[in-house]
N, C-alpha and C positions, 0 to 999 in steps of 0.2 A: 955270784950275784949277776943278772943280767945287766949286758951292757945296751944301750939303743940310742942313736943319734936322733935329736929332737930340733924342727926348725920352726921359730915363729915368727908370724906375718901379722906385725897388725901398724898402723899408723899412731899408734898410741903408744908413749913411752912407759906410762904408768901399766899399761897392759903388760908390756914386753918384760919390763924389769919385773914386773910383780909376779908373772909365770915364771921367771928363771930363776927365781929366789926360791918359788915353793918347789920346783922341779928338782932343783939342788939337794931339798930337804927328805925326798921320797925314800921311803925304807925299801931294801931289797932289788932296789933297780939303779943301776949306776947310768946317770943323763949325761950325756953331752948334750948342750944346748946352742944354737946357731939363731940369731936374729938375722933375719932378711928383708931387704927393702923392698917392700910392696910392688914400687915400680920396677923390679928388676927381678920379679919373683923368678921366672922362667929361666933367666941365665943362671942364677943362683942355685936353683934347684937341681937344675943339671949339673953343676959343679957339686954340689955338698951330699946328693941323693939320700937326704933321710927317710928313716923308717916311717915316722913320725911328724906330719905337718901340723902346726895349731895356727888357726886362723882366726883374726875378728871379720867377723861376719859384714860388719861395717864400712870395712878396708877391701875385703877380698869378695864378692860377692858369689852369690850360689852357681851362676852360668861359670864365672871363672873357676870355680872348683872343679865343676863337670871336666871342661878343658883339661885342666892340670890332671885329673884323673887318666883322663884318654890318652895325654901325650907323653905321662910319665914312662921313661924305659923300664923303670924296676917297680918291683911294688912299694907302695905308699898310701899310709893310713892317714886320713885327713880330719883334725879334731876343730869342732868350732867351739870357740872362747865367747861367752855372752853376758850380759850384764842385764837385758830384758828379754822378751819371749823374742826366739826367733820366727821371721814370719810364715804365715802356715804355707803348706806345700815343700819348704826349704831344708826340714829336719832330715828327711830322707838321702839327702845329697851328701849327707856326711858321714863318716864310720861312726864316730861317738860325737858326743856334745859336755861341754863342762860347764859350768857358771863359775863366775868371779867369786861366790859366794862359797863354792864346794871346800870342805873340808881336805887336809892331806890324803887322810884315809881317802875319801871317796875318790879325789883323782887318782891315788896309787892304783885302787881297783879299777876305775876305767881303764890305764893303761896296762894293767895286767890281763886284763879281758884283750885287748888288742893283740899282747905278746902271746897269748895262749893260742889265738885265732892264727898269726903269723907262723910258730913254731907246729903247729897241727897242717896246715896246709898251704902256707907259703912258701915252700919247696916245689909243690905240685902244681899251684893253680897258675894258669897263665893269665896275663893281663890280656886284654882287648886287642891291643897291638901287637902283641906276643903272637896271638893268634892270626892275626892278619899276616904278622911273617910266617907262620908256620902255613898257611896257605896259598901263600906266594912261592914258597920254597917247592910245596908238592906238586903245585903247576909248572915248576920248569922255570920260575921267572929268576933272574940273575938279581944279586943285592941292589945295581943300579935302579932295574926295571921294578924292585918293590919300594926301592927309596921312592922313585916318582910316584907309584901309584897310591902310595900312602903320604905323600907329601912332606916326606922328613929327607936328612942328609942320610948319605949313603952309612957314614961311621954311626949313627942311631941306631940304621938296621945290622951293624954287627953286633951292636952291643945287645939287641933284643935278639940273636942268635947266639950269642954266650950267655945268655940269661935262660933262654930255653934250653940249650944244652945242660947247663946249669940242673937246673930244674928237674927236667925230666930223666934225665943222663941216657939221653939218645943222639948219639955221634954221625948217624948217617940219614941220607935222605929218603932211603928204604923205610928205616924204623918211623921216620916223620910221616911218610906216606901213611905206614898203618895205624899210628897215632892220630895222625887227620881222619882219616876214614872212621876208626872205632869212637872216637870224639865228636864224630858227626860235623867235621869243621869243613868237610868237602863231601862232595857225592861221586861214586866210583865212575859216573861218565863225565865227570869233569876233569878226570885225571889219565883219561887212559889212553891218552899220546905218551904219558910219562912212564906207564908202567911197562918192565921188560914183557915181551913176547914170547 
């Protein structure tokens, strides 16, 4: 049985407790549910690192969702739970959407699709922030310089580096350089000074 950590961010007690109760009944998926205070979402996500975050769009708007995706140190799927139609143009911000009127089978199917995606590509696909770290490494920047350039802490850069090594199974700067060139993260002329003569 697949185990997954899910966080819920909503200012509505009814939405939060209702979702938690439904998630506890899912078949073939063992779920650990954590409630997140929307006012402290960044801090709590960094601590909990859930695979899936379910948000109430009335509490966490689309702009905040984009920010969370770009700053998350690890892969995280974001699902919107709604009771009325989502604003035009915001649906694509989320990985999936569910309605408070969906059946348990529908919600199970939605989560299963995300878990399949995570299983198929999660180990290999780097987040944008991880790609930024790779680019910094192959350009010869130190962890501190990368952190300054990305406006994050050195600890966050170190976390990204561990995730990159785990996903790619590449543990040397030379290996990362080859990966970065092949993946078109950098151009050869950008890193010539870092290449061995």
